[in-house]
mmCIF file of the N, C-alpha and C atoms, coordinates in Angstrom:
data_MODEL
# 
_entry.id   MODEL 
# 
loop_
_atom_site.group_PDB 
_atom_site.id 
_atom_site.type_symbol 
_atom_site.label_atom_id 
_atom_site.label_alt_id 
_atom_site.label_comp_id 
_atom_site.label_asym_id 
_atom_site.label_entity_id 
_atom_site.label_seq_id 
_atom_site.pdbx_PDB_ins_code 
_atom_site.Cartn_x 
_atom_site.Cartn_y 
_atom_site.Cartn_z 
_atom_site.occupancy 
_atom_site.B_iso_or_equiv 
_atom_site.pdbx_formal_charge 
_atom_site.auth_seq_id 
_atom_site.auth_comp_id 
_atom_site.auth_asym_id 
_atom_site.auth_atom_id 
_atom_site.pdbx_PDB_model_num 
ATOM 1   N N  . MET A 1 1  ? 0.819  -1.188  0.000  1.00 0.00 ? 1  MET A N  1 
ATOM 2   C CA . MET A 1 1  ? 0.000  0.000   0.000  1.00 0.00 ? 1  MET A CA 1 
ATOM 3   C C  . MET A 1 1  ? 0.868  1.259   0.000  1.00 0.00 ? 1  MET A C  1 
ATOM 4   N N  . SER A 1 2  ? 2.148  1.115   -0.273 1.00 0.00 ? 2  SER A N  1 
ATOM 5   C CA . SER A 1 2  ? 3.053  2.265   -0.290 1.00 0.00 ? 2  SER A CA 1 
ATOM 6   C C  . SER A 1 2  ? 2.521  3.385   -1.161 1.00 0.00 ? 2  SER A C  1 
ATOM 7   N N  . TRP A 1 3  ? 2.580  4.574   -0.622 1.00 0.00 ? 3  TRP A N  1 
ATOM 8   C CA . TRP A 1 3  ? 2.251  5.804   -1.316 1.00 0.00 ? 3  TRP A CA 1 
ATOM 9   C C  . TRP A 1 3  ? 0.819  5.876   -1.838 1.00 0.00 ? 3  TRP A C  1 
ATOM 10  N N  . VAL A 1 4  ? -0.073 5.035   -1.343 1.00 0.00 ? 4  VAL A N  1 
ATOM 11  C CA . VAL A 1 4  ? -1.492 5.186   -1.645 1.00 0.00 ? 4  VAL A CA 1 
ATOM 12  C C  . VAL A 1 4  ? -2.014 6.156   -0.588 1.00 0.00 ? 4  VAL A C  1 
ATOM 13  N N  . THR A 1 5  ? -1.770 7.427   -0.830 1.00 0.00 ? 5  THR A N  1 
ATOM 14  C CA . THR A 1 5  ? -1.889 8.448   0.207  1.00 0.00 ? 5  THR A CA 1 
ATOM 15  C C  . THR A 1 5  ? -3.301 8.673   0.727  1.00 0.00 ? 5  THR A C  1 
ATOM 16  N N  . ARG A 1 6  ? -4.293 8.160   0.071  1.00 0.00 ? 6  ARG A N  1 
ATOM 17  C CA . ARG A 1 6  ? -5.665 8.322   0.573  1.00 0.00 ? 6  ARG A CA 1 
ATOM 18  C C  . ARG A 1 6  ? -6.050 7.230   1.580  1.00 0.00 ? 6  ARG A C  1 
ATOM 19  N N  . VAL A 1 7  ? -5.185 6.261   1.773  1.00 0.00 ? 7  VAL A N  1 
ATOM 20  C CA . VAL A 1 7  ? -5.462 5.229   2.770  1.00 0.00 ? 7  VAL A CA 1 
ATOM 21  C C  . VAL A 1 7  ? -5.334 5.843   4.159  1.00 0.00 ? 7  VAL A C  1 
ATOM 22  N N  . THR A 1 8  ? -6.323 5.575   4.985  1.00 0.00 ? 8  THR A N  1 
ATOM 23  C CA . THR A 1 8  ? -6.337 6.068   6.360  1.00 0.00 ? 8  THR A CA 1 
ATOM 24  C C  . THR A 1 8  ? -6.335 4.867   7.302  1.00 0.00 ? 8  THR A C  1 
ATOM 25  N N  . ASP A 1 9  ? -6.482 5.147   8.583  1.00 0.00 ? 9  ASP A N  1 
ATOM 26  C CA . ASP A 1 9  ? -6.562 4.070   9.567  1.00 0.00 ? 9  ASP A CA 1 
ATOM 27  C C  . ASP A 1 9  ? -7.721 3.120   9.276  1.00 0.00 ? 9  ASP A C  1 
ATOM 28  N N  . ILE A 1 10 ? -8.813 3.630   8.735  1.00 0.00 ? 10 ILE A N  1 
ATOM 29  C CA . ILE A 1 10 ? -9.962 2.773   8.440  1.00 0.00 ? 10 ILE A CA 1 
ATOM 30  C C  . ILE A 1 10 ? -9.560 1.668   7.467  1.00 0.00 ? 10 ILE A C  1 
ATOM 31  N N  . GLY A 1 11 ? -8.877 2.025   6.397  1.00 0.00 ? 11 GLY A N  1 
ATOM 32  C CA . GLY A 1 11 ? -8.450 1.036   5.406  1.00 0.00 ? 11 GLY A CA 1 
ATOM 33  C C  . GLY A 1 11 ? -7.356 0.120   5.916  1.00 0.00 ? 11 GLY A C  1 
ATOM 34  N N  . ALA A 1 12 ? -6.376 0.679   6.589  1.00 0.00 ? 12 ALA A N  1 
ATOM 35  C CA . ALA A 1 12 ? -5.271 -0.139  7.098  1.00 0.00 ? 12 ALA A CA 1 
ATOM 36  C C  . ALA A 1 12 ? -5.759 -1.117  8.165  1.00 0.00 ? 12 ALA A C  1 
ATOM 37  N N  . CYS A 1 13 ? -6.691 -0.696  9.007  1.00 0.00 ? 13 CYS A N  1 
ATOM 38  C CA . CYS A 1 13 ? -7.242 -1.593  10.030 1.00 0.00 ? 13 CYS A CA 1 
ATOM 39  C C  . CYS A 1 13 ? -8.048 -2.713  9.383  1.00 0.00 ? 13 CYS A C  1 
ATOM 40  N N  . ALA A 1 14 ? -8.781 -2.398  8.335  1.00 0.00 ? 14 ALA A N  1 
ATOM 41  C CA . ALA A 1 14 ? -9.556 -3.422  7.633  1.00 0.00 ? 14 ALA A CA 1 
ATOM 42  C C  . ALA A 1 14 ? -8.636 -4.465  7.015  1.00 0.00 ? 14 ALA A C  1 
ATOM 43  N N  . VAL A 1 15 ? -7.540 -4.033  6.438  1.00 0.00 ? 15 VAL A N  1 
ATOM 44  C CA . VAL A 1 15 ? -6.566 -4.970  5.863  1.00 0.00 ? 15 VAL A CA 1 
ATOM 45  C C  . VAL A 1 15 ? -5.970 -5.840  6.968  1.00 0.00 ? 15 VAL A C  1 
ATOM 46  N N  . ALA A 1 16 ? -5.599 -5.235  8.065  1.00 0.00 ? 16 ALA A N  1 
ATOM 47  C CA . ALA A 1 16 ? -5.009 -5.997  9.179  1.00 0.00 ? 16 ALA A CA 1 
ATOM 48  C C  . ALA A 1 16 ? -5.987 -7.044  9.719  1.00 0.00 ? 16 ALA A C  1 
ATOM 49  N N  . ARG A 1 17 ? -7.260 -6.679  9.816  1.00 0.00 ? 17 ARG A N  1 
ATOM 50  C CA . ARG A 1 17 ? -8.267 -7.618  10.329 1.00 0.00 ? 17 ARG A CA 1 
ATOM 51  C C  . ARG A 1 17 ? -8.588 -8.725  9.333  1.00 0.00 ? 17 ARG A C  1 
ATOM 52  N N  . GLY A 1 18 ? -8.500 -8.420  8.048  1.00 0.00 ? 18 GLY A N  1 
ATOM 53  C CA . GLY A 1 18 ? -8.988 -9.356  7.047  1.00 0.00 ? 18 GLY A CA 1 
ATOM 54  C C  . GLY A 1 18 ? -7.963 -10.242 6.382  1.00 0.00 ? 18 GLY A C  1 
ATOM 55  N N  . CYS A 1 19 ? -6.695 -9.992  6.592  1.00 0.00 ? 19 CYS A N  1 
ATOM 56  C CA . CYS A 1 19 ? -5.667 -10.742 5.871  1.00 0.00 ? 19 CYS A CA 1 
ATOM 57  C C  . CYS A 1 19 ? -4.605 -11.277 6.834  1.00 0.00 ? 19 CYS A C  1 
ATOM 58  N N  . PRO A 1 20 ? -4.180 -12.515 6.670  1.00 0.00 ? 20 PRO A N  1 
ATOM 59  C CA . PRO A 1 20 ? -3.042 -13.012 7.455  1.00 0.00 ? 20 PRO A CA 1 
ATOM 60  C C  . PRO A 1 20 ? -1.743 -12.496 6.820  1.00 0.00 ? 20 PRO A C  1 
ATOM 61  N N  . LEU A 1 21 ? -1.357 -11.298 7.180  1.00 0.00 ? 21 LEU A N  1 
ATOM 62  C CA . LEU A 1 21 ? -0.251 -10.609 6.521  1.00 0.00 ? 21 LEU A CA 1 
ATOM 63  C C  . LEU A 1 21 ? 1.105  -11.172 6.910  1.00 0.00 ? 21 LEU A C  1 
ATOM 64  N N  . HIS A 1 22 ? 1.964  -11.277 5.911  1.00 0.00 ? 22 HIS A N  1 
ATOM 65  C CA . HIS A 1 22 ? 3.361  -11.658 6.079  1.00 0.00 ? 22 HIS A CA 1 
ATOM 66  C C  . HIS A 1 22 ? 4.232  -10.420 5.856  1.00 0.00 ? 22 HIS A C  1 
ATOM 67  N N  . THR A 1 23 ? 3.855  -9.612  4.873  1.00 0.00 ? 23 THR A N  1 
ATOM 68  C CA . THR A 1 23 ? 4.597  -8.418  4.477  1.00 0.00 ? 23 THR A CA 1 
ATOM 69  C C  . THR A 1 23 ? 3.607  -7.277  4.263  1.00 0.00 ? 23 THR A C  1 
ATOM 70  N N  . LEU A 1 24 ? 3.951  -6.093  4.756  1.00 0.00 ? 24 LEU A N  1 
ATOM 71  C CA . LEU A 1 24 ? 3.093  -4.931  4.550  1.00 0.00 ? 24 LEU A CA 1 
ATOM 72  C C  . LEU A 1 24 ? 3.949  -3.680  4.478  1.00 0.00 ? 24 LEU A C  1 
ATOM 73  N N  . SER A 1 25 ? 3.687  -2.875  3.462  1.00 0.00 ? 25 SER A N  1 
ATOM 74  C CA . SER A 1 25 ? 4.330  -1.571  3.372  1.00 0.00 ? 25 SER A CA 1 
ATOM 75  C C  . SER A 1 25 ? 3.266  -0.488  3.457  1.00 0.00 ? 25 SER A C  1 
ATOM 76  N N  . LEU A 1 26 ? 3.409  0.351   4.464  1.00 0.00 ? 26 LEU A N  1 
ATOM 77  C CA . LEU A 1 26 ? 2.564  1.535   4.629  1.00 0.00 ? 26 LEU A CA 1 
ATOM 78  C C  . LEU A 1 26 ? 3.379  2.796   4.361  1.00 0.00 ? 26 LEU A C  1 
ATOM 79  N N  . HIS A 1 27 ? 4.509  2.632   3.717  1.00 0.00 ? 27 HIS A N  1 
ATOM 80  C CA . HIS A 1 27 ? 5.464  3.706   3.452  1.00 0.00 ? 27 HIS A CA 1 
ATOM 81  C C  . HIS A 1 27 ? 4.759  4.914   2.837  1.00 0.00 ? 27 HIS A C  1 
ATOM 82  N N  . GLY A 1 28 ? 4.929  6.063   3.476  1.00 0.00 ? 28 GLY A N  1 
ATOM 83  C CA . GLY A 1 28 ? 4.419  7.319   2.950  1.00 0.00 ? 28 GLY A CA 1 
ATOM 84  C C  . GLY A 1 28 ? 2.970  7.623   3.274  1.00 0.00 ? 28 GLY A C  1 
ATOM 85  N N  . LEU A 1 29 ? 2.324  6.794   4.079  1.00 0.00 ? 29 LEU A N  1 
ATOM 86  C CA . LEU A 1 29 ? 0.915  7.021   4.400  1.00 0.00 ? 29 LEU A CA 1 
ATOM 87  C C  . LEU A 1 29 ? 0.806  7.893   5.641  1.00 0.00 ? 29 LEU A C  1 
ATOM 88  N N  . LYS A 1 30 ? 0.582  9.180   5.430  1.00 0.00 ? 30 LYS A N  1 
ATOM 89  C CA . LYS A 1 30 ? 0.576  10.135  6.534  1.00 0.00 ? 30 LYS A CA 1 
ATOM 90  C C  . LYS A 1 30 ? -0.720 10.125  7.335  1.00 0.00 ? 30 LYS A C  1 
ATOM 91  N N  . SER A 1 31 ? -1.750 9.427   6.843  1.00 0.00 ? 31 SER A N  1 
ATOM 92  C CA . SER A 1 31 ? -3.028 9.367   7.563  1.00 0.00 ? 31 SER A CA 1 
ATOM 93  C C  . SER A 1 31 ? -3.192 8.065   8.337  1.00 0.00 ? 31 SER A C  1 
ATOM 94  N N  . VAL A 1 32 ? -2.116 7.312   8.464  1.00 0.00 ? 32 VAL A N  1 
ATOM 95  C CA . VAL A 1 32 ? -2.138 6.048   9.196  1.00 0.00 ? 32 VAL A CA 1 
ATOM 96  C C  . VAL A 1 32 ? -1.394 6.259   10.508 1.00 0.00 ? 32 VAL A C  1 
ATOM 97  N N  . GLY A 1 33 ? -2.004 5.802   11.606 1.00 0.00 ? 33 GLY A N  1 
ATOM 98  C CA . GLY A 1 33 ? -1.383 6.028   12.907 1.00 0.00 ? 33 GLY A CA 1 
ATOM 99  C C  . GLY A 1 33 ? -1.564 4.877   13.874 1.00 0.00 ? 33 GLY A C  1 
ATOM 100 N N  . GLU A 1 34 ? -1.722 5.221   15.130 1.00 0.00 ? 34 GLU A N  1 
ATOM 101 C CA . GLU A 1 34 ? -1.780 4.223   16.195 1.00 0.00 ? 34 GLU A CA 1 
ATOM 102 C C  . GLU A 1 34 ? -2.921 3.217   16.058 1.00 0.00 ? 34 GLU A C  1 
ATOM 103 N N  . PRO A 1 35 ? -4.120 3.598   15.573 1.00 0.00 ? 35 PRO A N  1 
ATOM 104 C CA . PRO A 1 35 ? -5.150 2.575   15.387 1.00 0.00 ? 35 PRO A CA 1 
ATOM 105 C C  . PRO A 1 35 ? -4.702 1.463   14.427 1.00 0.00 ? 35 PRO A C  1 
ATOM 106 N N  . SER A 1 36 ? -3.978 1.824   13.404 1.00 0.00 ? 36 SER A N  1 
ATOM 107 C CA . SER A 1 36 ? -3.469 0.822   12.456 1.00 0.00 ? 36 SER A CA 1 
ATOM 108 C C  . SER A 1 36 ? -2.445 -0.085  13.118 1.00 0.00 ? 36 SER A C  1 
ATOM 109 N N  . MET A 1 37 ? -1.551 0.502   13.902 1.00 0.00 ? 37 MET A N  1 
ATOM 110 C CA . MET A 1 37 ? -0.561 -0.315  14.605 1.00 0.00 ? 37 MET A CA 1 
ATOM 111 C C  . MET A 1 37 ? -1.239 -1.260  15.586 1.00 0.00 ? 37 MET A C  1 
ATOM 112 N N  . SER A 1 38 ? -2.246 -0.784  16.293 1.00 0.00 ? 38 SER A N  1 
ATOM 113 C CA . SER A 1 38 ? -2.971 -1.648  17.231 1.00 0.00 ? 38 SER A CA 1 
ATOM 114 C C  . SER A 1 38 ? -3.627 -2.813  16.508 1.00 0.00 ? 38 SER A C  1 
ATOM 115 N N  . ALA A 1 39 ? -4.204 -2.558  15.340 1.00 0.00 ? 39 ALA A N  1 
ATOM 116 C CA . ALA A 1 39 ? -4.834 -3.625  14.558 1.00 0.00 ? 39 ALA A CA 1 
ATOM 117 C C  . ALA A 1 39 ? -3.793 -4.623  14.070 1.00 0.00 ? 39 ALA A C  1 
ATOM 118 N N  . LEU A 1 40 ? -2.630 -4.147  13.657 1.00 0.00 ? 40 LEU A N  1 
ATOM 119 C CA . LEU A 1 40 ? -1.564 -5.057  13.225 1.00 0.00 ? 40 LEU A CA 1 
ATOM 120 C C  . LEU A 1 40 ? -1.093 -5.924  14.386 1.00 0.00 ? 40 LEU A C  1 
ATOM 121 N N  . VAL A 1 41 ? -0.929 -5.329  15.545 1.00 0.00 ? 41 VAL A N  1 
ATOM 122 C CA . VAL A 1 41 ? -0.500 -6.091  16.719 1.00 0.00 ? 41 VAL A CA 1 
ATOM 123 C C  . VAL A 1 41 ? -1.545 -7.140  17.070 1.00 0.00 ? 41 VAL A C  1 
ATOM 124 N N  . GLU A 1 42 ? -2.801 -6.749  17.057 1.00 0.00 ? 42 GLU A N  1 
ATOM 125 C CA . GLU A 1 42 ? -3.868 -7.673  17.448 1.00 0.00 ? 42 GLU A CA 1 
ATOM 126 C C  . GLU A 1 42 ? -4.074 -8.804  16.448 1.00 0.00 ? 42 GLU A C  1 
ATOM 127 N N  . HIS A 1 43 ? -4.006 -8.500  15.162 1.00 0.00 ? 43 HIS A N  1 
ATOM 128 C CA . HIS A 1 43 ? -4.396 -9.475  14.144 1.00 0.00 ? 43 HIS A CA 1 
ATOM 129 C C  . HIS A 1 43 ? -3.246 -10.103 13.361 1.00 0.00 ? 43 HIS A C  1 
ATOM 130 N N  . CYS A 1 44 ? -2.064 -9.498  13.396 1.00 0.00 ? 44 CYS A N  1 
ATOM 131 C CA . CYS A 1 44 ? -0.989 -9.960  12.514 1.00 0.00 ? 44 CYS A CA 1 
ATOM 132 C C  . CYS A 1 44 ? 0.313  -10.297 13.230 1.00 0.00 ? 44 CYS A C  1 
ATOM 133 N N  . ALA A 1 45 ? 0.345  -10.208 14.543 1.00 0.00 ? 45 ALA A N  1 
ATOM 134 C CA . ALA A 1 45 ? 1.599  -10.441 15.263 1.00 0.00 ? 45 ALA A CA 1 
ATOM 135 C C  . ALA A 1 45 ? 2.171  -11.829 15.006 1.00 0.00 ? 45 ALA A C  1 
ATOM 136 N N  . ALA A 1 46 ? 1.336  -12.812 14.777 1.00 0.00 ? 46 ALA A N  1 
ATOM 137 C CA . ALA A 1 46 ? 1.816  -14.183 14.574 1.00 0.00 ? 46 ALA A CA 1 
ATOM 138 C C  . ALA A 1 46 ? 2.393  -14.417 13.189 1.00 0.00 ? 46 ALA A C  1 
ATOM 139 N N  . THR A 1 47 ? 2.069  -13.547 12.224 1.00 0.00 ? 47 THR A N  1 
ATOM 140 C CA . THR A 1 47 ? 2.484  -13.806 10.838 1.00 0.00 ? 47 THR A CA 1 
ATOM 141 C C  . THR A 1 47 ? 3.363  -12.728 10.224 1.00 0.00 ? 47 THR A C  1 
ATOM 142 N N  . LEU A 1 48 ? 3.307  -11.512 10.715 1.00 0.00 ? 48 LEU A N  1 
ATOM 143 C CA . LEU A 1 48 ? 3.973  -10.377 10.074 1.00 0.00 ? 48 LEU A CA 1 
ATOM 144 C C  . LEU A 1 48 ? 5.476  -10.392 10.345 1.00 0.00 ? 48 LEU A C  1 
ATOM 145 N N  . VAL A 1 49 ? 6.279  -10.497 9.274  1.00 0.00 ? 49 VAL A N  1 
ATOM 146 C CA . VAL A 1 49 ? 7.731  -10.496 9.413  1.00 0.00 ? 49 VAL A CA 1 
ATOM 147 C C  . VAL A 1 49 ? 8.389  -9.296  8.725  1.00 0.00 ? 49 VAL A C  1 
ATOM 148 N N  . ALA A 1 50 ? 7.633  -8.577  7.885  1.00 0.00 ? 50 ALA A N  1 
ATOM 149 C CA . ALA A 1 50 ? 8.180  -7.415  7.193  1.00 0.00 ? 50 ALA A CA 1 
ATOM 150 C C  . ALA A 1 50 ? 7.173  -6.279  7.253  1.00 0.00 ? 50 ALA A C  1 
ATOM 151 N N  . LEU A 1 51 ? 7.600  -5.125  7.754  1.00 0.00 ? 51 LEU A N  1 
ATOM 152 C CA . LEU A 1 51 ? 6.724  -3.961  7.882  1.00 0.00 ? 51 LEU A CA 1 
ATOM 153 C C  . LEU A 1 51 ? 7.520  -2.698  7.609  1.00 0.00 ? 51 LEU A C  1 
ATOM 154 N N  . ASP A 1 52 ? 7.028  -1.903  6.673  1.00 0.00 ? 52 ASP A N  1 
ATOM 155 C CA . ASP A 1 52 ? 7.671  -0.631  6.332  1.00 0.00 ? 52 ASP A CA 1 
ATOM 156 C C  . ASP A 1 52 ? 6.714  0.492   6.707  1.00 0.00 ? 52 ASP A C  1 
ATOM 157 N N  . VAL A 1 53 ? 7.075  1.288   7.705  1.00 0.00 ? 53 VAL A N  1 
ATOM 158 C CA . VAL A 1 53 ? 6.255  2.419   8.135  1.00 0.00 ? 53 VAL A CA 1 
ATOM 159 C C  . VAL A 1 53 ? 7.013  3.743   8.002  1.00 0.00 ? 53 VAL A C  1 
ATOM 160 N N  . ARG A 1 54 ? 8.004  3.757   7.132  1.00 0.00 ? 54 ARG A N  1 
ATOM 161 C CA . ARG A 1 54 ? 8.732  5.017   6.909  1.00 0.00 ? 54 ARG A CA 1 
ATOM 162 C C  . ARG A 1 54 ? 7.755  6.060   6.368  1.00 0.00 ? 54 ARG A C  1 
ATOM 163 N N  . GLY A 1 55 ? 7.805  7.242   6.922  1.00 0.00 ? 55 GLY A N  1 
ATOM 164 C CA . GLY A 1 55 ? 6.931  8.321   6.479  1.00 0.00 ? 55 GLY A CA 1 
ATOM 165 C C  . GLY A 1 55 ? 5.563  8.332   7.135  1.00 0.00 ? 55 GLY A C  1 
ATOM 166 N N  . CYS A 1 56 ? 5.276  7.357   7.965  1.00 0.00 ? 56 CYS A N  1 
ATOM 167 C CA . CYS A 1 56 ? 3.996  7.318   8.687  1.00 0.00 ? 56 CYS A CA 1 
ATOM 168 C C  . CYS A 1 56 ? 4.151  8.177   9.940  1.00 0.00 ? 56 CYS A C  1 
ATOM 169 N N  . VAL A 1 57 ? 3.991  9.465   9.775  1.00 0.00 ? 57 VAL A N  1 
ATOM 170 C CA . VAL A 1 57 ? 4.311  10.416  10.838 1.00 0.00 ? 57 VAL A CA 1 
ATOM 171 C C  . VAL A 1 57 ? 3.390  10.310  12.048 1.00 0.00 ? 57 VAL A C  1 
ATOM 172 N N  . ARG A 1 58 ? 2.256  9.644   11.934 1.00 0.00 ? 58 ARG A N  1 
ATOM 173 C CA . ARG A 1 58 ? 1.328  9.499   13.059 1.00 0.00 ? 58 ARG A CA 1 
ATOM 174 C C  . ARG A 1 58 ? 1.592  8.237   13.870 1.00 0.00 ? 58 ARG A C  1 
ATOM 175 N N  . ILE A 1 59 ? 2.578  7.450   13.479 1.00 0.00 ? 59 ILE A N  1 
ATOM 176 C CA . ILE A 1 59 ? 2.952  6.267   14.252 1.00 0.00 ? 59 ILE A CA 1 
ATOM 177 C C  . ILE A 1 59 ? 4.146  6.643   15.123 1.00 0.00 ? 59 ILE A C  1 
ATOM 178 N N  . GLU A 1 60 ? 3.943  6.606   16.416 1.00 0.00 ? 60 GLU A N  1 
ATOM 179 C CA . GLU A 1 60 ? 4.974  7.049   17.364 1.00 0.00 ? 60 GLU A CA 1 
ATOM 180 C C  . GLU A 1 60 ? 6.244  6.198   17.308 1.00 0.00 ? 60 GLU A C  1 
ATOM 181 N N  . GLY A 1 61 ? 6.126  4.899   17.511 1.00 0.00 ? 61 GLY A N  1 
ATOM 182 C CA . GLY A 1 61 ? 7.296  4.035   17.598 1.00 0.00 ? 61 GLY A CA 1 
ATOM 183 C C  . GLY A 1 61 ? 7.627  3.423   16.252 1.00 0.00 ? 61 GLY A C  1 
ATOM 184 N N  . ARG A 1 62 ? 8.338  4.159   15.422 1.00 0.00 ? 62 ARG A N  1 
ATOM 185 C CA . ARG A 1 62 ? 8.639  3.679   14.076 1.00 0.00 ? 62 ARG A CA 1 
ATOM 186 C C  . ARG A 1 62 ? 10.035 3.088   13.951 1.00 0.00 ? 62 ARG A C  1 
ATOM 187 N N  . THR A 1 63 ? 10.788 3.040   15.035 1.00 0.00 ? 63 THR A N  1 
ATOM 188 C CA . THR A 1 63 ? 12.128 2.468   14.957 1.00 0.00 ? 63 THR A CA 1 
ATOM 189 C C  . THR A 1 63 ? 12.022 0.945   14.949 1.00 0.00 ? 63 THR A C  1 
ATOM 190 N N  . PRO A 1 64 ? 12.988 0.277   14.350 1.00 0.00 ? 64 PRO A N  1 
ATOM 191 C CA . PRO A 1 64 ? 12.966 -1.191  14.374 1.00 0.00 ? 64 PRO A CA 1 
ATOM 192 C C  . PRO A 1 64 ? 12.852 -1.754  15.787 1.00 0.00 ? 64 PRO A C  1 
ATOM 193 N N  . GLU A 1 65 ? 13.540 -1.161  16.738 1.00 0.00 ? 65 GLU A N  1 
ATOM 194 C CA . GLU A 1 65 ? 13.509 -1.650  18.116 1.00 0.00 ? 65 GLU A CA 1 
ATOM 195 C C  . GLU A 1 65 ? 12.104 -1.540  18.712 1.00 0.00 ? 65 GLU A C  1 
ATOM 196 N N  . ALA A 1 66 ? 11.448 -0.422  18.480 1.00 0.00 ? 66 ALA A N  1 
ATOM 197 C CA . ALA A 1 66 ? 10.095 -0.222  19.009 1.00 0.00 ? 66 ALA A CA 1 
ATOM 198 C C  . ALA A 1 66 ? 9.100  -1.150  18.325 1.00 0.00 ? 66 ALA A C  1 
ATOM 199 N N  . LEU A 1 67 ? 9.255  -1.349  17.027 1.00 0.00 ? 67 LEU A N  1 
ATOM 200 C CA . LEU A 1 67 ? 8.343  -2.228  16.297 1.00 0.00 ? 67 LEU A CA 1 
ATOM 201 C C  . LEU A 1 67 ? 8.476  -3.677  16.752 1.00 0.00 ? 67 LEU A C  1 
ATOM 202 N N  . VAL A 1 68 ? 9.697  -4.124  16.996 1.00 0.00 ? 68 VAL A N  1 
ATOM 203 C CA . VAL A 1 68 ? 9.918  -5.507  17.422 1.00 0.00 ? 68 VAL A CA 1 
ATOM 204 C C  . VAL A 1 68 ? 9.332  -5.755  18.813 1.00 0.00 ? 68 VAL A C  1 
ATOM 205 N N  . ARG A 1 69 ? 9.267  -4.732  19.636 1.00 0.00 ? 69 ARG A N  1 
ATOM 206 C CA . ARG A 1 69 ? 8.665  -4.907  20.959 1.00 0.00 ? 69 ARG A CA 1 
ATOM 207 C C  . ARG A 1 69 ? 7.189  -5.300  20.848 1.00 0.00 ? 69 ARG A C  1 
ATOM 208 N N  . VAL A 1 70 ? 6.488  -4.776  19.855 1.00 0.00 ? 70 VAL A N  1 
ATOM 209 C CA . VAL A 1 70 ? 5.058  -5.078  19.722 1.00 0.00 ? 70 VAL A CA 1 
ATOM 210 C C  . VAL A 1 70 ? 4.763  -6.138  18.662 1.00 0.00 ? 70 VAL A C  1 
ATOM 211 N N  . LEU A 1 71 ? 5.681  -6.316  17.724 1.00 0.00 ? 71 LEU A N  1 
ATOM 212 C CA . LEU A 1 71 ? 5.546  -7.323  16.662 1.00 0.00 ? 71 LEU A CA 1 
ATOM 213 C C  . LEU A 1 71 ? 6.839  -8.135  16.618 1.00 0.00 ? 71 LEU A C  1 
ATOM 214 N N  . PRO A 1 72 ? 6.993  -9.091  17.510 1.00 0.00 ? 72 PRO A N  1 
ATOM 215 C CA . PRO A 1 72 ? 8.284  -9.752  17.720 1.00 0.00 ? 72 PRO A CA 1 
ATOM 216 C C  . PRO A 1 72 ? 8.807  -10.578 16.554 1.00 0.00 ? 72 PRO A C  1 
ATOM 217 N N  . ARG A 1 73 ? 7.994  -10.924 15.581 1.00 0.00 ? 73 ARG A N  1 
ATOM 218 C CA . ARG A 1 73 ? 8.475  -11.719 14.444 1.00 0.00 ? 73 ARG A CA 1 
ATOM 219 C C  . ARG A 1 73 ? 9.098  -10.862 13.339 1.00 0.00 ? 73 ARG A C  1 
ATOM 220 N N  . LEU A 1 74 ? 9.031  -9.542  13.463 1.00 0.00 ? 74 LEU A N  1 
ATOM 221 C CA . LEU A 1 74 ? 9.562  -8.664  12.413 1.00 0.00 ? 74 LEU A CA 1 
ATOM 222 C C  . LEU A 1 74 ? 11.063 -8.834  12.243 1.00 0.00 ? 74 LEU A C  1 
ATOM 223 N N  . THR A 1 75 ? 11.476 -8.939  10.984 1.00 0.00 ? 75 THR A N  1 
ATOM 224 C CA . THR A 1 75 ? 12.891 -8.989  10.650 1.00 0.00 ? 75 THR A CA 1 
ATOM 225 C C  . THR A 1 75 ? 13.265 -7.993  9.562  1.00 0.00 ? 75 THR A C  1 
ATOM 226 N N  . THR A 1 76 ? 12.264 -7.459  8.850  1.00 0.00 ? 76 THR A N  1 
ATOM 227 C CA . THR A 1 76 ? 12.497 -6.547  7.730  1.00 0.00 ? 76 THR A CA 1 
ATOM 228 C C  . THR A 1 76 ? 11.704 -5.268  7.966  1.00 0.00 ? 76 THR A C  1 
ATOM 229 N N  . PHE A 1 77 ? 12.370 -4.108  7.795  1.00 0.00 ? 77 PHE A N  1 
ATOM 230 C CA . PHE A 1 77 ? 11.748 -2.829  8.109  1.00 0.00 ? 77 PHE A CA 1 
ATOM 231 C C  . PHE A 1 77 ? 11.711 -1.868  6.924  1.00 0.00 ? 77 PHE A C  1 
ATOM 232 N N  . VAL A 1 78 ? 12.395 -2.201  5.863  1.00 0.00 ? 78 VAL A N  1 
ATOM 233 C CA . VAL A 1 78 ? 12.380 -1.420  4.628  1.00 0.00 ? 78 VAL A CA 1 
ATOM 234 C C  . VAL A 1 78 ? 12.032 -2.382  3.513  1.00 0.00 ? 78 VAL A C  1 
ATOM 235 N N  . ILE A 1 79 ? 10.972 -2.073  2.791  1.00 0.00 ? 79 ILE A N  1 
ATOM 236 C CA . ILE A 1 79 ? 10.527 -2.928  1.698  1.00 0.00 ? 79 ILE A CA 1 
ATOM 237 C C  . ILE A 1 79 ? 10.643 -2.140  0.416  1.00 0.00 ? 79 ILE A C  1 
ATOM 238 N N  . HIS A 1 80 ? 11.422 -2.636  -0.511 1.00 0.00 ? 80 HIS A N  1 
ATOM 239 C CA . HIS A 1 80 ? 11.576 -1.996  -1.821 1.00 0.00 ? 80 HIS A CA 1 
ATOM 240 C C  . HIS A 1 80 ? 10.692 -2.717  -2.814 1.00 0.00 ? 80 HIS A C  1 
ATOM 241 N N  . MET A 1 81 ? 9.700  -2.014  -3.311 1.00 0.00 ? 81 MET A N  1 
ATOM 242 C CA . MET A 1 81 ? 8.809  -2.596  -4.316 1.00 0.00 ? 81 MET A CA 1 
ATOM 243 C C  . MET A 1 81 ? 9.303  -2.202  -5.702 1.00 0.00 ? 81 MET A C  1 
ATOM 244 N N  . THR A 1 82 ? 9.263  -3.142  -6.597 1.00 0.00 ? 82 THR A N  1 
ATOM 245 C CA . THR A 1 82 ? 9.656  -2.827  -7.986 1.00 0.00 ? 82 THR A CA 1 
ATOM 246 C C  . THR A 1 82 ? 8.506  -3.055  -8.921 1.00 0.00 ? 82 THR A C  1 
# 
């Protein structure tokens, strides 16, 4: 979902609830914040290993260390889409 700038917490939360995510890029989504992170923690902690939240200015803990505290399976923090 990188750079799909109209995506908000409503859309990101719906994706988190509806999909067993392995990889997710929210790169550049300035309307995504803590509700989205809470949904990812609640619904995707068991499967999510790659998460890119660069540019998500409404997400407080965007460092790899902070993300791993809430999503312990994460190993990848920058996703390059081609």
